[in-house]
Structures are given as C-alpha cells and as structure tokens.
C-alpha positions in Angstrom: 0.1 0.1 0.0 1.1 3.3 -1.0 1.4 6.3 1.2 2.7 9.3 -1.5 0.5 9.5 -4.8 3.7 9.5 -6.8 4.2 6.0 -5.5 0.8 5.4 -6.8 1.8 6.6 -10.3 4.7 4.5 -10.5 2.8 1.6 -10.1 0.7 2.3 -13.2 3.3 0.8 -15.7 3.4 4.5 -17.6 -0.5 4.7 -18.1 -0.9 8.4 -17.6 -4.9 10.2 -18.1 -6.0 11.1 -21.8 -5.2 15.2 -23.0 -8.5 16.2 -25.0 -6.4 18.8 -25.8 -3.3 17.4 -27.1 -5.1 14.8 -29.0 -8.4 14.0 -30.8 -11.0 13.4 -28.5 -11.8 9.7 -29.0 -7.9 8.9 -28.6 -7.6 10.7 -25.2 -11.0 8.8 -24.3 -9.4 5.3 -25.2 -6.3 6.3 -23.4 -8.6 7.4 -20.2 -9.9 4.2 -20.6 -6.6 2.5 -20.0 -5.9 4.5 -17.5 -8.9 3.9 -15.5 -8.6 -0.1 -16.0 -5.1 0.2 -14.4 -6.7 1.9 -11.4 -9.1 -0.6 -10.9 -7.0 -3.3 -9.4 -8.1 -5.5 -6.4 -11.9 -4.9 -7.2 -14.1 -6.3 -3.8 -16.7 -9.0 -5.2 -20.2 -8.0 -4.6 -23.0 -9.7 -4.2 -25.5 -8.3 -6.8 -24.3 -6.5 -10.0 -27.0 -5.3 -12.0 -27.5 -3.7 -15.4 -30.7 -2.1 -16.1 -31.7 0.5 -19.3 -33.7 3.4 -18.5 -35.7 5.1 -20.9 -34.3 8.8 -21.1 -35.3 11.8 -23.0 -32.5 11.6 -25.2 -31.9 7.3 -25.3 -31.6 5.2 -23.1 -29.4 5.7 -20.1 -27.1 2.7 -18.7 -27.5 2.3 -14.7 -25.8 -0.3 -12.7 -27.1 -1.3 -9.2 -24.3 -2.9 -7.6 -24.5 -4.4 -3.7 -22.7 -6.1 -1.1 -25.0 -8.1 0.1 -28.1 -9.5 -1.0 -31.4 -7.7 1.3 -34.1 -5.5 0.7 -35.4 -2.3 1.6 -31.7 -1.4 1.5 -30.6 2.5 1.2 -30.0 3.9 -2.5 -26.7 5.7 -2.8 -26.7 7.2 -6.5 -23.3 7.2 -7.9 -22.0 10.3 -10.6 -18.6 9.6 -11.6 -16.0 12.5 -12.5 -13.8 12.8 -16.0 -15.2 16.2 -16.9 -18.0 15.5 -18.1 -16.2 14.1 -21.4 -14.6 10.6 -20.1 -15.5 7.5 -18.3 -18.2 5.1 -18.3 -20.2 2.3 -16.8 -16.9 0.3 -16.1 -14.3 3.1 -15.4 -15.2 3.4 -11.5 -16.0 0.0 -11.1 -13.5 0.1 -8.2 -15.0 3.0 -6.6 -18.4 1.7 -6.8 -17.8 -1.6 -5.3 -15.9 -0.5 -2.6 -18.4 2.2 -1.1 -20.9 -0.9 -1.7 -18.6 -2.7 0.8 -18.4 0.1 3.3 -21.6 1.9 3.3 -24.2 -1.2 3.1 -26.1 1.1 0.2 -26.9 -0.4 -2.8 -25.0 1.8 -5.7 -26.9 3.0 -8.8 -24.1 4.2 -11.1 -25.4 6.3 -13.5 -23.8 6.1 -17.4 -24.8 9.6 -18.2 -23.6 11.1 -21.9 -20.6 12.5 -22.3 -19.6 16.1 -23.5 -18.8 17.4 -25.7 -21.2 15.3 -28.2 -23.9 15.9 -25.6 -24.2 19.5 -24.0 -26.2 20.5 -20.7 -29.0 20.3 -19.6 -28.7 16.4 -21.5 -26.5 15.3 -18.2 -28.9 16.9 -15.7 -32.0 15.9 -17.7 -30.8 12.1 -17.6 -29.8 11.8 -13.8 -33.0 13.4 -12.9 -34.9 10.4 -15.2 -33.1 7.9 -13.5 -33.8 9.0 -10.1 -37.7 9.0 -10.9 -37.2 5.5 -12.1 -36.1 4.5 -8.7 -38.3 5.9 -7.1 -41.0 4.4 -9.2 -39.3 0.9 -9.2 -37.2 1.0 -6.0 -39.6 -2.0 -4.2 -38.8 -4.3 -7.5 -35.3 -3.3 -7.2 -34.8 -4.2 -3.5 -34.6 -0.2 -2.3 -35.8 1.7 0.7 -37.6 4.7 -1.8 -37.5 6.9 1.2 -33.4 6.3 2.0 -31.3 7.7 -0.7 -28.0 9.8 -1.4 -25.9 11.2 -3.8 -22.0 10.5 -4.0 -20.1 12.3 -6.7 -16.4 13.3 -7.9 -15.4 16.3 -9.7 -17.5 16.4 -12.6 -20.0 14.1 -11.1 -19.8 16.5 -7.8 -21.3 19.1 -10.1 -24.0 17.4 -11.4 -25.0 16.2 -7.9 -25.3 19.4 -6.9 -27.1 21.0 -10.0 -29.6 17.8 -10.3 -30.2 18.7 -6.0 -31.0 22.3 -6.9 -33.5 21.5 -10.0 -34.8 19.1 -7.7 -35.6 22.0 -4.7 -36.7 24.2 -7.3 -39.7 21.4 -8.7 -40.5 20.6 -4.9 -39.4 17.4 -5.5 -37.8 14.7 -3.2 -34.5 15.4 -2.0 -31.7 13.4 -1.0 -30.8 12.8 2.5 -27.1 14.4 1.7 -24.4 14.5 -0.6 -21.2 12.9 -0.3 -18.8 14.9 -3.0 -15.1 15.1 -3.5 -13.5 17.9 -5.3 -16.7 19.5 -7.1 -15.9 21.5 -10.3 -18.4 23.7 -9.4 -17.4 27.4 -10.2 -18.2 27.0 -13.7 -15.5 28.8 -16.6 -13.9 31.6 -15.0 -11.1 33.9 -16.7 -7.3 33.0 -15.8 -8.1 29.1 -15.4 -6.3 26.2 -16.4 -6.7 25.8 -20.3 -8.1 22.2 -19.4 -10.6 23.8 -17.0 -11.4 26.2 -19.6 -12.1 23.7 -22.1 -14.3 21.4 -20.1 -16.7 23.9 -19.3 -16.6 25.1 -23.0 -17.8 21.5 -23.9 -20.0 21.2 -21.0 -22.0 23.9 -21.8 -22.0 25.3 -25.1 -24.4 27.8 -25.7 -26.2 27.7 -22.3 -26.5 30.0 -20.0 -23.8 29.9 -16.9 -26.4 32.0 -14.8 -29.4 29.8 -15.7 -31.9 28.7 -12.6 -31.7 25.8 -12.2 -28.4 25.7 -13.8 -25.1 24.1 -14.3 -22.8 26.5 -11.7 -23.8 25.7 -8.4 -21.8 28.4 -7.4 -23.7 30.8 -9.2 -26.9 29.4 -7.6 -29.0 30.2 -4.6 -27.9 27.5 -2.1 -30.8 27.5 0.3 -32.6 24.7 1.1 -30.1 22.0 0.1 -29.9 18.6 2.4 -26.6 18.4 4.3 -23.1 18.3 2.6 -20.0 16.7 2.9 -16.8 18.0 0.7 -13.8 16.5 0.6 -10.3 17.7 -1.6 -7.0 17.2 -1.5 -4.6 19.9 -0.4 -2.6 19.9 -4.0 -5.8 20.0 -6.0 -5.9 22.9 -8.7 -10.3 22.8 -8.1 -9.3 23.3 -3.8 -10.3 26.9 -4.1 -13.6 25.7 -5.4 -14.3 23.5 -2.6 -13.6 26.3 -0.3 -15.7 28.6 -2.1 -18.8 26.2 -2.0 -18.5 25.4 1.9 -18.4 29.4 2.0 -21.9 29.4 0.2 -23.3 26.8 2.0 -22.3 28.7 5.5 -23.8 31.8 4.0 -27.3 29.4 3.0 -27.3 28.1 6.3 -26.9 24.4 4.6 -25.2 21.8 7.4 -22.1 20.9 5.4 -18.3 19.7 6.8 -15.2 20.1 4.9 -12.1 17.5 5.1 -8.8 18.7 3.1 -6.4 15.7 3.0 -2.9 16.8 3.1 -0.3 16.0 -0.5 -3.1 15.0 -2.7 -3.9 15.7 -5.8 -7.0 16.0 -8.2 -8.7 12.6 -8.5 -7.0 10.6 -6.3 -9.6 8.6 -4.2 -9.2 6.4 -7.5 -6.1 5.0 -6.4 -7.7 3.6 -3.2 -6.8 0.1 -4.2 -2.9 1.3 -3.5 -2.5 4.9 -2.2 -3.4 4.6 1.7 -4.7 7.8 2.0 -7.2 7.4 -0.6 -8.5 4.2 0.6 -8.7 6.5 4.0 -10.4 9.1 2.4 -13.0 6.7 1.1 -13.4 4.9 4.3 -14.1 8.4 6.2 -16.9 9.4 3.1 -18.2 5.9 3.6 -19.0 6.7 7.3 -20.4 9.9 6.5 -23.0 8.1 4.1 -23.6 5.6 6.8 -24.1 8.4 9.5 -27.1 9.9 6.9 -29.0 6.6 6.9 -27.9 5.3 10.7 -26.2 2.3 9.1 -23.5 -0.2 10.7 -20.3 -0.6 9.2 -20.4 -3.8 7.2 -16.8 -4.1 6.0 -13.3 -3.0 6.0 -10.7 -3.5 3.9 -6.8 -4.4 5.3 -4.5 -1.5 5.3 
C-alpha cells in the first residue's frame, strides 16, 4: 500500500490520463479508459451487479446497481462519476463503486450519463433526474428503500449532483438525504483558469447560460434549502478553491456541511484507493458519512 500519490502513479506501468487538448477526443478517451482500467485493481467482489437501461429523453441510459449483500429495502447511493464530463463510462469507476457498496451497505446506483461535447447541458442533468424518477417508481421491485437515498459524486459528478439537487429543490421534489462530494468542479468558466478547465466548461456548456436557474454552475445559484453536504478535497488539487468557495456559500445559505482537506493529495486521488493508503482512508471517511446519513452500521473494511 503506497503512502504517496507519486508512488501510486509509478505503480501504473506508464499509464497516464488522456488529454483532449493534445489529441483527438476519441484517442484521449481510449487512453483515459486504459488509465481507469489500470486503477481498477483489487476490486472487491459483490453479491449483486445488475445492469439496466432506463428510457430517457435522449435515448436509453445505462444504470448499474451494485450491492455487497443481498437484502431488501436497502438505502440507495446514487453514484456520479468524474472525468470532466467527457470521459468515463459504466466500468470506469468500478473499484470505487464496489468499495462504496462494501463500506456503506447501500445499493450503489451508477448512472452512465452521456458525455460532452457531443451532449451538453442540460442533457446530463436531464438523464440524472430521469433515473431518479425511475428509482423512485421501481424502488420496491429493485430492493430499495425508496425513502433513503443520497448522492455520491466526484469532480464533474459532484457538480452534477449539486445541479440535480438544485433542480429537485426548485421543482419541490424529494431531495436526497445528503450529498457526499469529492473535489467538485462547481465554479464554472473563469478567466485565467487552466486551459483544460476552460475546455471542460466550454464542452459541457456549449451555448447554455452559466447563470441559468436551475443552472449548470452551482456556485452561481442560490444554495438555500439543500440537504447536508460533505466535501473532500486534496490540498494539492487545483479545484481546492472551488471547494472552499462552495463551503463559504453553504455557510451563508445555512446548509449543514463539513469539509475535509487531505494533505498532499491532488485531483482525483480517490480512484487510487486500491494502492494508495490516504485514498483508501478518504473513501472510508466518506463512506462513514454515508452511513451516518442512513444511521447504518459498518458492513465491511479493507486491510491496510
């Protein structure tokens, strides 16, 4: 088990993330998929992994339900992956999803929302809301407790979790018990930000208004009325300022929240939980927050 992110990177046999600014996007996605595959080592076994297709406004939406134990009326943790809106898929975050299932006792519902720039806001938000409606309507048949659900999101997925929750609030629909978010990319396009960050937001927004309500940029919205929010971010993450700004906005909106900063960790470090001790501990801490939301006991731990 590595103790530094640099050691963990060296153990990936030369695999590196794709760069859509330096290569065609399909080539970048292929390289990113290989990188994700290299990270998905030592994936825990699960008792349940069911793939579904949910009919949505832009076509069928793949959804995977994962659980470490077979049980009825389990709480549901809706998982929204990161990868800048443009990369990843139903298998890309397999290790994180399986570990969350084991650590929380929840059924994990991983939504394979469509990718930018081919599909732009509000397509991704529409698909998430569509799957949430499906989970509510089919919950009993799926073995879920329809009244117990929360969001788990990383980076772009954390942004989508916030946006979807704001949309639910504005529509006066059921809100999640809470949001457990790592390194949200929630500030929108900013002058002087990294070229990659600017490209990500251009690809996701297209011609959409960043100030639209309910909108794609959570930090530009009224955050009052949100459920509790747990925020985790690495101290070396370029999105650390977004996490700080979000915490400040949540404070002003009187939203219960908690912020944890992980020393020496960069962006997307949680995906290294199989080999990086700080990432494993961070995921365990986030899972403890999920259990607290549902008042659930610990179901499983992993060796150091």
